[in-house]
N, CA, C and O atoms as a GROMACS GRO file, in nm:
protein
  292
    1UNK      N    1  -3.765   1.098  -1.246
    1UNK     CA    2  -3.777   0.948  -1.245
    1UNK      C    3  -3.631   0.899  -1.311
    1UNK      O    4  -3.560   0.814  -1.257
    2UNK      N    5  -3.600   0.959  -1.424
    2UNK     CA    6  -3.473   0.914  -1.471
    2UNK      C    7  -3.370   0.923  -1.377
    2UNK      O    8  -3.310   0.819  -1.350
    3UNK      N    9  -3.331   1.050  -1.310
    3UNK     CA   10  -3.251   1.071  -1.223
    3UNK      C   11  -3.238   0.956  -1.111
    3UNK      O   12  -3.129   0.912  -1.074
    4UNK      N   13  -3.358   0.913  -1.063
    4UNK     CA   14  -3.359   0.814  -0.965
    4UNK      C   15  -3.285   0.694  -1.036
    4UNK      O   16  -3.186   0.642  -0.986
    5UNK      N   17  -3.342   0.652  -1.159
    5UNK     CA   18  -3.290   0.536  -1.210
    5UNK      C   19  -3.147   0.539  -1.244
    5UNK      O   20  -3.087   0.432  -1.248
    6UNK      N   21  -3.078   0.666  -1.272
    6UNK     CA   22  -2.936   0.657  -1.288
    6UNK      C   23  -2.877   0.653  -1.146
    6UNK      O   24  -2.770   0.593  -1.133
    7UNK      N   25  -2.937   0.712  -1.032
    7UNK     CA   26  -2.868   0.690  -0.909
    7UNK      C   27  -2.873   0.545  -0.868
    7UNK      O   28  -2.768   0.496  -0.826
    8UNK      N   29  -2.971   0.477  -0.875
    8UNK     CA   30  -2.998   0.335  -0.854
    8UNK      C   31  -2.889   0.252  -0.954
    8UNK      O   32  -2.828   0.156  -0.909
    9UNK      N   33  -2.873   0.290  -1.069
    9UNK     CA   34  -2.756   0.198  -1.157
    9UNK      C   35  -2.634   0.255  -1.101
    9UNK      O   36  -2.540   0.176  -1.108
   10UNK      N   37  -2.602   0.390  -1.037
   10UNK     CA   38  -2.483   0.395  -0.997
   10UNK      C   39  -2.442   0.321  -0.860
   10UNK      O   40  -2.327   0.295  -0.825
   11UNK      N   41  -2.556   0.294  -0.790
   11UNK     CA   42  -2.536   0.251  -0.646
   11UNK      C   43  -2.502   0.094  -0.686
   11UNK      O   44  -2.416   0.031  -0.623
   12UNK      N   45  -2.569   0.043  -0.784
   12UNK     CA   46  -2.552  -0.106  -0.806
   12UNK      C   47  -2.422  -0.123  -0.866
   12UNK      O   48  -2.354  -0.224  -0.846
   13UNK      N   49  -2.384  -0.025  -0.942
   13UNK     CA   50  -2.253  -0.057  -1.006
   13UNK      C   51  -2.153  -0.029  -0.892
   13UNK      O   52  -2.046  -0.090  -0.895
   14UNK      N   53  -2.177   0.055  -0.792
   14UNK     CA   54  -2.063   0.074  -0.714
   14UNK      C   55  -2.061  -0.054  -0.609
   14UNK      O   56  -1.953  -0.107  -0.583
   15UNK      N   57  -2.186  -0.102  -0.548
   15UNK     CA   58  -2.172  -0.244  -0.480
   15UNK      C   59  -2.094  -0.344  -0.557
   15UNK      O   60  -2.013  -0.421  -0.506
   16UNK      N   61  -2.127  -0.337  -0.694
   16UNK     CA   62  -2.049  -0.469  -0.766
   16UNK      C   63  -1.908  -0.449  -0.768
   16UNK      O   64  -1.830  -0.542  -0.748
   17UNK      N   65  -1.865  -0.318  -0.794
   17UNK     CA   66  -1.732  -0.287  -0.801
   17UNK      C   67  -1.660  -0.325  -0.661
   17UNK      O   68  -1.550  -0.380  -0.657
   18UNK      N   69  -1.729  -0.290  -0.556
   18UNK     CA   70  -1.667  -0.302  -0.414
   18UNK      C   71  -1.665  -0.448  -0.398
   18UNK      O   72  -1.558  -0.500  -0.366
   19UNK      N   73  -1.772  -0.523  -0.416
   19UNK     CA   74  -1.765  -0.671  -0.415
   19UNK      C   75  -1.629  -0.730  -0.499
   19UNK      O   76  -1.543  -0.796  -0.441
   20UNK      N   77  -1.624  -0.702  -0.614
   20UNK     CA   78  -1.520  -0.751  -0.708
   20UNK      C   79  -1.379  -0.708  -0.643
   20UNK      O   80  -1.283  -0.784  -0.645
   21UNK      N   81  -1.373  -0.574  -0.582
   21UNK     CA   82  -1.242  -0.560  -0.534
   21UNK      C   83  -1.210  -0.623  -0.409
   21UNK      O   84  -1.095  -0.664  -0.390
   22UNK      N   85  -1.302  -0.635  -0.320
   22UNK     CA   86  -1.277  -0.734  -0.199
   22UNK      C   87  -1.272  -0.880  -0.246
   22UNK      O   88  -1.213  -0.956  -0.169
   23UNK      N   89  -1.320  -0.930  -0.352
   23UNK     CA   90  -1.284  -1.056  -0.397
   23UNK      C   91  -1.160  -1.084  -0.426
   23UNK      O   92  -1.102  -1.183  -0.380
   24UNK      N   93  -1.103  -0.991  -0.512
   24UNK     CA   94  -0.966  -0.961  -0.575
   24UNK      C   95  -0.858  -0.960  -0.475
   24UNK      O   96  -0.754  -1.026  -0.483
   25UNK      N   97  -0.894  -0.877  -0.378
   25UNK     CA   98  -0.808  -0.872  -0.263
   25UNK      C   99  -0.779  -0.991  -0.190
   25UNK      O  100  -0.663  -1.018  -0.157
   26UNK      N  101  -0.911  -1.088  -0.152
   26UNK     CA  102  -0.900  -1.196  -0.084
   26UNK      C  103  -0.826  -1.283  -0.173
   26UNK      O  104  -0.753  -1.364  -0.117
   27UNK      N  105  -0.830  -1.283  -0.301
   27UNK     CA  106  -0.754  -1.388  -0.389
   27UNK      C  107  -0.596  -1.368  -0.392
   27UNK      O  108  -0.514  -1.458  -0.410
   28UNK      N  109  -0.572  -1.237  -0.372
   28UNK     CA  110  -0.426  -1.206  -0.362
   28UNK      C  111  -0.370  -1.243  -0.239
   28UNK      O  112  -0.265  -1.307  -0.236
   29UNK      N  113  -0.441  -1.203  -0.119
   29UNK     CA  114  -0.402  -1.248   0.026
   29UNK      C  115  -0.389  -1.389   0.018
   29UNK      O  116  -0.290  -1.434   0.074
   30UNK      N  117  -0.469  -1.473  -0.042
   30UNK     CA  118  -0.453  -1.623  -0.019
   30UNK      C  119  -0.330  -1.660  -0.114
   30UNK      O  120  -0.255  -1.752  -0.081
   31UNK      N  121  -0.308  -1.588  -0.231
   31UNK     CA  122  -0.176  -1.644  -0.311
   31UNK      C  123  -0.066  -1.592  -0.214
   31UNK      O  124   0.030  -1.668  -0.209
   32UNK      N  125  -0.058  -1.498  -0.148
   32UNK     CA  126   0.044  -1.422  -0.076
   32UNK      C  127   0.097  -1.541   0.040
   32UNK      O  128   0.214  -1.581   0.046
   33UNK      N  129  -0.002  -1.583   0.119
   33UNK     CA  130  -0.009  -1.689   0.224
   33UNK      C  131   0.042  -1.821   0.168
   33UNK      O  132   0.127  -1.885   0.229
   34UNK      N  133  -0.007  -1.860   0.058
   34UNK     CA  134   0.034  -1.986  -0.013
   34UNK      C  135   0.158  -1.964  -0.062
   34UNK      O  136   0.220  -2.069  -0.083
   35UNK      N  137   0.224  -1.850  -0.092
   35UNK     CA  138   0.356  -1.834  -0.145
   35UNK      C  139   0.449  -1.841  -0.028
   35UNK      O  140   0.562  -1.888  -0.044
   36UNK      N  141   0.406  -1.793   0.101
   36UNK     CA  142   0.495  -1.779   0.215
   36UNK      C  143   0.477  -1.925   0.308
   36UNK      O  144   0.547  -1.950   0.406
   37UNK      N  145   0.374  -2.010   0.258
   37UNK     CA  146   0.395  -2.140   0.324
   37UNK      C  147   0.515  -2.240   0.330
   37UNK      O  148   0.549  -2.304   0.429
   38UNK      N  149   0.570  -2.242   0.216
   38UNK     CA  150   0.664  -2.334   0.209
   38UNK      C  151   0.796  -2.288   0.292
   38UNK      O  152   0.876  -2.374   0.330
   39UNK      N  153   0.815  -2.163   0.317
   39UNK     CA  154   0.926  -2.111   0.372
   39UNK      C  155   0.906  -2.139   0.542
   39UNK      O  156   1.005  -2.161   0.613
   40UNK      N  157   0.804  -2.136   0.584
   40UNK     CA  158   0.776  -2.148   0.726
   40UNK      C  159   0.737  -2.302   0.778
   40UNK      O  160   0.763  -2.349   0.889
   41UNK      N  161   0.663  -2.369   0.662
   41UNK     CA  162   0.603  -2.496   0.724
   41UNK      C  163   0.714  -2.614   0.692
   41UNK      O  164   0.694  -2.721   0.750
   42UNK      N  165   0.803  -2.607   0.625
   42UNK     CA  166   0.911  -2.703   0.603
   42UNK      C  167   1.026  -2.691   0.666
   42UNK      O  168   1.087  -2.587   0.641
   43UNK      N  169   1.089  -2.786   0.761
   43UNK     CA  170   1.194  -2.761   0.860
   43UNK      C  171   1.301  -2.830   0.782
   43UNK      O  172   1.262  -2.930   0.722
   44UNK      N  173   1.423  -2.800   0.771
   44UNK     CA  174   1.526  -2.847   0.706
   44UNK      C  175   1.622  -2.906   0.819
   44UNK      O  176   1.682  -2.834   0.899
   45UNK      N  177   1.628  -3.039   0.816
   45UNK     CA  178   1.690  -3.110   0.933
   45UNK      C  179   1.841  -3.116   0.920
   45UNK      O  180   1.884  -3.138   0.806
   46UNK      N  181   1.928  -3.099   1.016
   46UNK     CA  182   2.058  -3.102   0.986
   46UNK      C  183   2.102  -3.240   0.953
   46UNK      O  184   2.052  -3.337   1.009
   47UNK      N  185   2.192  -3.249   0.865
   47UNK     CA  186   2.264  -3.383   0.812
   47UNK      C  187   2.375  -3.417   0.899
   47UNK      O  188   2.462  -3.336   0.929
   48UNK      N  189   2.371  -3.526   0.937
   48UNK     CA  190   2.456  -3.585   1.035
   48UNK      C  191   2.604  -3.590   0.981
   48UNK      O  192   2.699  -3.596   1.060
   49UNK      N  193   2.621  -3.587   0.848
   49UNK     CA  194   2.752  -3.565   0.791
   49UNK      C  195   2.804  -3.424   0.837
   49UNK      O  196   2.922  -3.412   0.871
   50UNK      N  197   2.725  -3.327   0.838
   50UNK     CA  198   2.771  -3.181   0.844
   50UNK      C  199   2.800  -3.166   1.001
   50UNK      O  200   2.889  -3.091   1.039
   51UNK      N  201   2.716  -3.246   1.096
   51UNK     CA  202   2.754  -3.244   1.226
   51UNK      C  203   2.880  -3.310   1.265
   51UNK      O  204   2.947  -3.268   1.359
   52UNK      N  205   2.913  -3.416   1.194
   52UNK     CA  206   3.021  -3.478   1.228
   52UNK      C  207   3.139  -3.392   1.180
   52UNK      O  208   3.236  -3.367   1.253
   53UNK      N  209   3.128  -3.348   1.057
   53UNK     CA  210   3.239  -3.243   1.000
   53UNK      C  211   3.258  -3.118   1.080
   53UNK      O  212   3.358  -3.048   1.060
   54UNK      N  213   3.165  -3.085   1.172
   54UNK     CA  214   3.178  -2.955   1.236
   54UNK      C  215   3.272  -3.015   1.366
   54UNK      O  216   3.375  -2.966   1.412
   55UNK      N  217   3.211  -3.120   1.402
   55UNK     CA  218   3.287  -3.154   1.531
   55UNK      C  219   3.436  -3.187   1.493
   55UNK      O  220   3.529  -3.135   1.556
   56UNK      N  221   3.455  -3.263   1.403
   56UNK     CA  222   3.591  -3.273   1.349
   56UNK      C  223   3.676  -3.139   1.342
   56UNK      O  224   3.789  -3.123   1.387
   57UNK      N  225   3.604  -3.053   1.283
   57UNK     CA  226   3.676  -2.931   1.277
   57UNK      C  227   3.711  -2.849   1.385
   57UNK      O  228   3.815  -2.784   1.389
   58UNK      N  229   3.625  -2.852   1.474
   58UNK     CA  230   3.638  -2.811   1.628
   58UNK      C  231   3.724  -2.869   1.684
   58UNK      O  232   3.797  -2.804   1.759
   59UNK      N  233   3.747  -3.016   1.666
   59UNK     CA  234   3.863  -3.063   1.752
   59UNK      C  235   3.991  -3.030   1.686
   59UNK      O  236   4.082  -2.997   1.762
   60UNK      N  237   4.012  -3.032   1.574
   60UNK     CA  238   4.136  -2.988   1.498
   60UNK      C  239   4.154  -2.838   1.513
   60UNK      O  240   4.272  -2.806   1.502
   61UNK      N  241   4.080  -2.746   1.533
   61UNK     CA  242   4.102  -2.608   1.558
   61UNK      C  243   4.152  -2.608   1.712
   61UNK      O  244   4.249  -2.538   1.743
   62UNK      N  245   4.087  -2.685   1.804
   62UNK     CA  246   4.127  -2.684   1.938
   62UNK      C  247   4.272  -2.741   1.935
   62UNK      O  248   4.357  -2.684   2.003
   63UNK      N  249   4.300  -2.835   1.870
   63UNK     CA  250   4.450  -2.879   1.884
   63UNK      C  251   4.537  -2.783   1.826
   63UNK      O  252   4.658  -2.789   1.852
   64UNK      N  253   4.494  -2.699   1.755
   64UNK     CA  254   4.602  -2.618   1.668
   64UNK      C  255   4.613  -2.477   1.771
   64UNK      O  256   4.709  -2.400   1.767
   65UNK      N  257   4.510  -2.463   1.851
   65UNK     CA  258   4.499  -2.324   1.945
   65UNK      C  259   4.548  -2.372   2.067
   65UNK      O  260   4.556  -2.283   2.151
   66UNK      N  261   4.586  -2.494   2.107
   66UNK     CA  262   4.643  -2.533   2.226
   66UNK      C  263   4.789  -2.457   2.247
   66UNK      O  264   4.872  -2.456   2.157
   67UNK      N  265   4.808  -2.406   2.349
   67UNK     CA  266   4.975  -2.355   2.373
   67UNK      C  267   5.075  -2.473   2.370
   67UNK      O  268   5.058  -2.587   2.414
   68UNK      N  269   5.163  -2.430   2.319
   68UNK     CA  270   5.294  -2.560   2.296
   68UNK      C  271   5.397  -2.482   2.397
   68UNK      O  272   5.432  -2.365   2.406
   69UNK      N  273   5.426  -2.592   2.462
   69UNK     CA  274   5.549  -2.582   2.543
   69UNK      C  275   5.679  -2.590   2.481
   69UNK      O  276   5.694  -2.674   2.392
   70UNK      N  277   5.795  -2.502   2.522
   70UNK     CA  278   5.901  -2.500   2.440
   70UNK      C  279   5.906  -2.407   2.341
   70UNK      O  280   6.011  -2.391   2.279
   71UNK      N  281   5.800  -2.339   2.316
   71UNK     CA  282   5.825  -2.209   2.205
   71UNK      C  283   5.870  -2.096   2.295
   71UNK      O  284   5.851  -2.080   2.416
   72UNK      N  285   5.931  -2.026   2.212
   72UNK     CA  286   5.993  -1.911   2.252
   72UNK      C  287   5.876  -1.810   2.245
   72UNK      O  288   5.787  -1.822   2.161
   73UNK      N  289   5.878  -1.720   2.327
   73UNK     CA  290   5.776  -1.615   2.311
   73UNK      C  291   5.709  -1.569   2.446
   73UNK      O  292   5.622  -1.482   2.444
   0.00000   0.00000   0.00000
């Protein structure tokens, strides 16, 4: 009779530990997803100043890279 009681206590303790482990795993999974959310949810828009500066830089580079007439070579 005592052996059955010990087995029941062991089974109940094991189920409680499994439920606690599952709850802890779910909590850590939720924390991981909440930490990843800002990296994927927020889109950084391109600033217009940066786009204009890039266009100006491309024009300046195009002017410098044009072949010049009268150059020896």
